[in-house]
C-alpha positions in Angstrom: -40.7 -50.1 -87.0 -37.5 -48.3 -87.9 -39.1 -44.9 -87.3 -40.1 -45.9 -83.7 -36.5 -47.0 -83.0 -35.1 -43.8 -84.4 -37.4 -41.6 -82.3 -36.5 -43.6 -79.1 -32.8 -43.1 -79.8 -33.3 -39.4 -80.3 -35.1 -39.0 -76.9 -32.3 -40.9 -75.1 -29.7 -38.7 -76.7 -31.4 -35.5 -75.5 -31.9 -36.9 -72.0 -28.3 -38.0 -71.6 -27.1 -34.5 -72.7 -29.0 -32.9 -69.7 -28.1 -35.7 -67.3 -24.7 -34.2 -66.5 -24.7 -33.0 -62.8 -23.3 -29.5 -63.6 -25.8 -29.0 -66.4 -28.6 -30.2 -64.2 -27.6 -27.9 -61.3 -27.4 -24.9 -63.7 -30.7 -25.8 -65.2 -32.4 -26.1 -61.8 -30.8 -22.8 -60.5 -31.8 -20.9 -63.6 -35.3 -22.4 -63.5 -35.7 -21.5 -59.8 -34.4 -18.0 -60.4 -36.6 -17.4 -63.3 -39.5 -18.8 -61.4 -39.0 -16.4 -58.3 -37.9 -13.4 -60.3 -34.7 -12.9 -58.2 -31.2 -11.9 -59.2 -28.4 -14.4 -59.1 -26.5 -14.8 -55.7 -23.6 -12.4 -55.1 -21.1 -13.1 -52.2 -21.3 -10.3 -49.5 -18.4 -8.0 -48.9 -16.7 -7.4 -45.5 -18.3 -4.7 -43.4 -16.1 -1.9 -41.9 -17.0 -1.2 -38.3 -17.0 2.4 -37.0 -15.1 2.7 -33.7 -13.5 5.2 -31.5 -9.7 5.2 -31.8 -7.1 6.2 -29.3 -3.4 6.3 -29.4 -1.1 4.9 -26.7 0.7 7.8 -25.2 3.9 8.3 -23.0 3.1 10.3 -19.9 4.3 11.2 -16.4 1.9 9.6 -14.0 1.7 10.2 -10.2 2.1 7.0 -8.3 -0.9 6.8 -5.9 -0.4 4.7 -2.8 -3.7 3.3 -1.4 -4.2 2.3 2.2 -7.2 1.0 4.1 -8.3 3.3 6.9 -10.7 3.7 9.8 -12.7 6.9 10.1 -12.6 8.6 13.5 -14.0 11.8 15.1 -11.4 14.2 16.6 -13.8 14.9 19.5 -16.0 12.0 20.7 -17.4 13.4 24.0 -19.5 11.5 26.6 -22.5 13.4 28.0 -22.2 12.6 31.7 -24.6 13.1 34.6 -22.6 14.8 37.4 -25.4 15.0 40.0 -27.9 12.3 41.0 -31.6 12.6 40.3 -34.5 11.5 38.1 -34.1 12.1 34.4 -37.0 14.4 33.5 -36.7 14.9 29.8 -34.5 14.2 26.8 -34.8 17.5 24.8 -33.1 16.4 21.6 -33.8 13.0 20.0 -31.1 10.3 19.4 -29.1 10.8 16.2 -29.9 14.5 15.8 -27.4 17.2 15.1 -26.6 19.4 18.1 -24.8 22.7 18.6 -22.5 23.8 21.5 -24.7 24.8 24.4 -27.8 22.9 23.4 -29.5 21.2 26.4 -29.9 17.5 25.7 -31.1 16.1 29.1 -32.8 17.6 32.1 -32.5 16.1 35.6 -35.0 16.9 38.4 -33.4 19.9 40.1 -35.9 20.5 43.0 -33.6 19.3 45.8 -30.7 21.3 44.4 -32.7 24.5 44.1 -33.7 24.1 47.7 -30.0 23.5 48.7 -29.1 26.6 46.8 -31.7 28.7 48.6 -30.4 27.4 51.9 -26.8 28.3 51.0 -27.9 31.8 50.0 -29.6 32.2 53.4 -26.4 31.2 55.1 -24.5 33.7 53.1 -26.9 36.5 54.2 -26.3 35.5 57.8 -22.5 35.5 57.3 -22.6 38.9 55.7 -24.7 40.3 58.6 -22.2 38.9 61.1 -19.3 40.3 59.2 -20.9 43.8 59.0 -21.6 43.8 62.8 -18.0 42.7 63.6 -16.5 45.3 61.3 -18.6 48.1 63.0 -17.5 46.9 66.4 -13.9 47.3 65.4 -14.5 50.8 64.0 -16.4 51.9 67.1 -13.8 50.5 69.6 -10.7 51.9 68.0 -11.1 55.4 69.5 -11.8 53.8 72.9 -8.5 51.9 72.9 -6.7 55.2 72.3 -8.6 56.8 75.2 -7.9 53.8 77.4 -11.6 53.1 77.8 -11.1 49.4 76.7 -8.0 47.3 76.9 -5.9 46.3 73.9 -6.7 42.7 74.6 -10.5 43.2 74.2 -9.9 45.3 71.1 -7.8 42.4 69.6 -10.7 40.0 70.3 -13.0 42.3 68.3 -10.6 42.4 65.4 -10.3 38.6 65.5 -14.1 38.2 65.4 -14.2 40.5 62.3 -11.7 38.3 60.5 -13.6 35.2 61.4 -16.8 36.7 60.1 -15.0 37.5 56.8 -14.0 33.8 56.6 -17.6 32.7 57.2 -18.7 34.9 54.4 -16.2 33.4 52.0 -17.3 29.9 53.1 -20.9 30.7 52.6 -20.2 32.2 49.1 -18.4 28.9 48.2 -21.4 26.9 49.3 -23.7 29.1 47.1 -21.4 28.5 44.1 -21.4 24.7 44.7 -25.2 24.6 45.0 -25.5 26.8 41.9 -23.3 24.3 40.0 -25.4 21.4 41.1 -28.5 23.2 39.8 -26.7 23.9 36.5 -25.6 20.3 36.3 -29.2 19.3 36.1 -29.1 20.6 32.5 -26.7 18.5 30.5 -25.7 20.5 27.4 -23.6 19.5 24.4 -20.0 20.9 24.7 -19.5 20.9 20.9 -21.2 20.9 17.5 -21.8 17.3 16.4 -24.2 14.5 16.2 -25.9 12.8 19.1 -25.7 9.0 19.4 -28.0 6.4 21.1 -29.2 7.3 24.6 -28.1 4.9 27.3 -30.9 6.0 29.7 -34.6 6.8 29.5 -36.9 9.4 31.0 -37.8 8.5 34.6 -34.5 6.7 35.3 -32.2 7.5 38.2 -28.9 8.9 36.8 -25.8 10.4 38.3 -23.1 9.1 40.8 -24.2 5.7 42.1 -26.4 5.2 39.0 -26.0 5.5 35.3 -23.6 8.4 34.5 -22.8 8.0 30.8 -26.0 9.2 29.1 -25.0 9.6 25.4 -22.1 10.2 23.0 -21.7 13.4 20.9 -19.2 13.2 18.1 -17.7 16.0 16.0 -18.3 15.3 12.3 -16.3 18.1 10.7 -13.4 17.9 10.4 -13.0 14.2 10.5 -9.9 11.9 10.7 -9.0 8.9 8.5 -6.4 6.8 10.3 -4.2 4.5 8.3 -1.0 2.5 8.9 1.6 2.3 6.1 4.6 0.0 6.5 7.5 1.4 8.5 9.7 0.8 5.4 7.7 3.5 3.6 8.4 6.1 6.3 11.5 7.6 4.6 9.5 8.4 1.5 6.7 10.0 3.6 9.2 12.0 5.6 11.0 13.4 2.5 7.6 14.6 1.2 6.4 16.0 4.5 9.7 17.9 4.9 8.9 19.8 1.7 5.5 20.9 2.9 2.0 19.6 3.3 1.1 16.1 2.1 -2.3 16.1 0.4 -4.5 13.0 0.6 -7.8 11.8 -0.7 -10.3 9.8 1.3 -13.0 7.7 -0.4 -15.9 6.1 1.4 -16.5 2.7 -0.3 -15.6 1.7 -3.9 -17.8 4.3 -5.6 -18.7 6.4 -2.6 -18.1 10.0 -1.7 -14.6 11.5 -1.9 -13.1 14.1 0.5 -9.8 15.9 0.2 -7.5 16.6 3.2 -3.9 16.4 4.4 -1.7 14.3 6.6 -1.7 16.0 10.0 -0.2 13.3 12.3 2.2 10.4 12.4 3.0 8.4 15.5 6.4 8.5 17.1 6.8 4.7 17.4 6.3 1.7 15.1 3.9 -1.0 16.1 6.0 -3.9 17.2 3.4 -6.5 16.3 2.5 -5.0 12.9 5.6 -3.2 11.7 3.4 -0.2 10.7 3.3 3.4 11.6 0.0 5.1 12.5 -0.8 8.2 10.4 -3.8 10.4 10.3 -5.5 12.5 7.5 -7.8 15.4 8.5 -10.5 16.4 6.1 -13.7 18.5 6.1 -17.1 16.7 6.1 -19.8 19.4 5.7 -22.4 16.8 4.7 -21.8 14.4 7.6 -21.6 11.4 5.3 -18.4 10.1 6.8 -19.2 8.2 10.0 -16.7 7.4 12.8 -15.7 3.7 12.8 -16.4 3.1 9.1 -13.8 1.8 6.7 -12.5 4.0 3.9 -9.5 4.2 1.6 -6.7 6.8 1.9 -4.8 7.8 -1.2 -1.5 9.7 -1.2 0.8 10.6 -4.0 4.5 10.1 -3.0 6.3 9.6 -6.3 5.8 9.9 -10.1 6.3 7.4 -12.9 8.0 8.9 -15.9 7.6 7.8 -19.6 4.7 5.5 -18.8 2.6 4.1 -21.6 -1.0 5.0 -21.0 -4.3 4.2 -22.7 -7.9 5.1 -21.8 -9.5 2.9 -19.2 -12.4 2.0 -21.4 -10.0 0.6 -24.0 -8.9 -2.2 -21.7 -11.1 -5.3 -21.5 -10.8 -8.6 -19.6 -11.1 -12.2 -20.5 -11.0 -14.4 -17.4 -7.9 -13.1 -15.6 -6.1 -11.6 -18.6 -6.4 -8.0 -19.8 -6.6 -7.2 -23.5 -6.9 -4.3 -26.0 -7.9 -4.2 -29.6 -4.9 -3.0 -31.5 -5.4 -1.6 -35.0 -2.9 -2.8 -37.6 -1.6 -0.9 -40.6 -4.3 -2.4 -42.9 -7.0 -1.1 -40.4 -7.9 -4.6 -39.2 -7.9 -5.3 -35.5 -6.2 -7.9 -33.3 -6.6 -8.6 -29.6 -3.4 -8.1 -27.7 -2.8 -9.3 -24.1 -1.4 -6.4 -22.0 0.0 -6.1 -18.5 -1.2 -3.2 -16.4 0.7 -1.8 -13.4 -1.7 0.9 -12.2 -4.7 3.1 -12.9 -4.7 6.9 -12.7 -8.2 8.3 -13.0 -9.5 7.5 -16.5 -6.2 6.1 -17.9 -4.4 2.8 -17.4 -0.6 2.4 -17.3 0.5 -0.5 -19.6 3.8 -2.2 -18.7 3.9 -4.7 -21.6 1.9 -5.7 -24.7 1.8 -2.5 -26.8 4.1 0.4 -27.5 3.6 4.2 -27.5 2.0 5.3 -30.8 -0.1 2.1 -31.3 -3.6 2.7 -32.3 -6.2 1.0 -30.2 -10.0 0.8 -30.1 -11.4 2.8 -27.2 -15.2 2.3 -27.9 -17.3 0.2 -30.2 -16.3 -3.3 -29.1 -19.6 -5.2 -29.8 -19.0 -6.5 -33.3 -15.2 -6.7 -33.3 -13.5 -10.0 -34.2 -10.0 -10.9 -35.1 -9.3 -9.3 -38.5 -12.3 -7.0 -38.5 -11.7 -3.8 -40.5 -12.5 -0.6 -38.6 -12.7 3.1 -39.3 -12.8 6.2 -37.2 -16.4 6.8 -36.1 -18.0 10.2 -37.0 -18.4 12.9 -34.3 -22.1 12.1 -34.0 -21.3 8.4 -33.2 -22.9 7.3 -29.8 -21.4 4.3 -28.1 -24.2 1.8 -27.4 -24.4 0.0 -24.1 -23.6 -3.3 -25.8 -20.5 -1.9 -27.3 -18.5 -1.9 -24.1 -16.6 -4.9 -23.0 -18.6 -7.4 -20.9 -16.0 -7.3 -18.1 -14.7 -4.0 -16.8 -11.1 -4.4 -15.7 -9.6 -3.1 -12.5 -6.0 -2.6 -13.4 -5.2 -1.3 -10.0 -5.6 -4.9 -8.7 -2.7 -6.0 -10.8 -0.2 -3.7 -9.1 2.7 -5.5 -7.4 4.6 -2.4 -6.3 4.7 -2.0 -2.4 1.4 -0.4 -1.7 1.4 1.7 -4.9 -1.6 1.2 -7.1 
């Protein structure tokens, strides 16, 4: 009896020793580790992210002024029917390129050819009459000296010769007029350009009394971009123009083709209702991609911004309406810093507030960055993945608040 009680007490003693929560947890962990053959858990260390690093620089940046503009052709010319008749053919299709002298339309010329032939016949008659009158004067001149005919009769012969000469000139003029009418039956392009949409069709009556404007040919190179800066900016424009040519850039759409030209005209009066001054940029357009009437953007550089803090465009990212950069601290950890941008110049952004010259910033490798993440300079073989870029590409130019300068 005593032996059973002693054994029970020994079992309770051993159970209570392992009943402690810490000892039980250790026991279970050791047992599970031993059962699975795994090593004990070790806390992970912080990963260092490879990124591209840039340094904020101080630079002198040209201040580019941007203006909306309307493209125009220097020579839009109407093809006009100058004689009446049936339109036989359109030799060149709508929208095609034409060269000076190319025949675009042909009008039925049968009646004008007949009129020309009649005028030529009248000219032959007039020449014959003049020849006879001239011969009469030559033959009668000795007879006047000899007294065979009176001076009065001789003067009549001279008058007839002069009248015959006038008839010849009149007949020659009629021939030229009828020849022009025949020529007008072929309507040719007066310049190199592009043909528009035809206003008439083959078989239609055209000319005076009918449809006269057949089509529009526009010159496509050079082209004009017309823009209207505020009249308050004119003194700056004038000071630059007085020094020489003012270069300008014309861009067709946000990411469209770019052409380079120069300012060639400014109006001599300010628009009373708009307070703006019409100006014009002329630029070559060998490809014909710039179309009259389309909208474009004109950019001119009038001044420079000195000691501006600049960073690469790809280093700036947006969160809602605020712009940020990842600045690298002295311990190589990063922090997001809100910045204010005044303008963009090509691939760099001018920063007005938020960072200082010499600050290190992340220019590529954004995907895994968080506040406090440690970074290191990526090797030369590092390739920025598509996901590494910021999800929103900023447009710093839109934040400019300086009169027309972006």
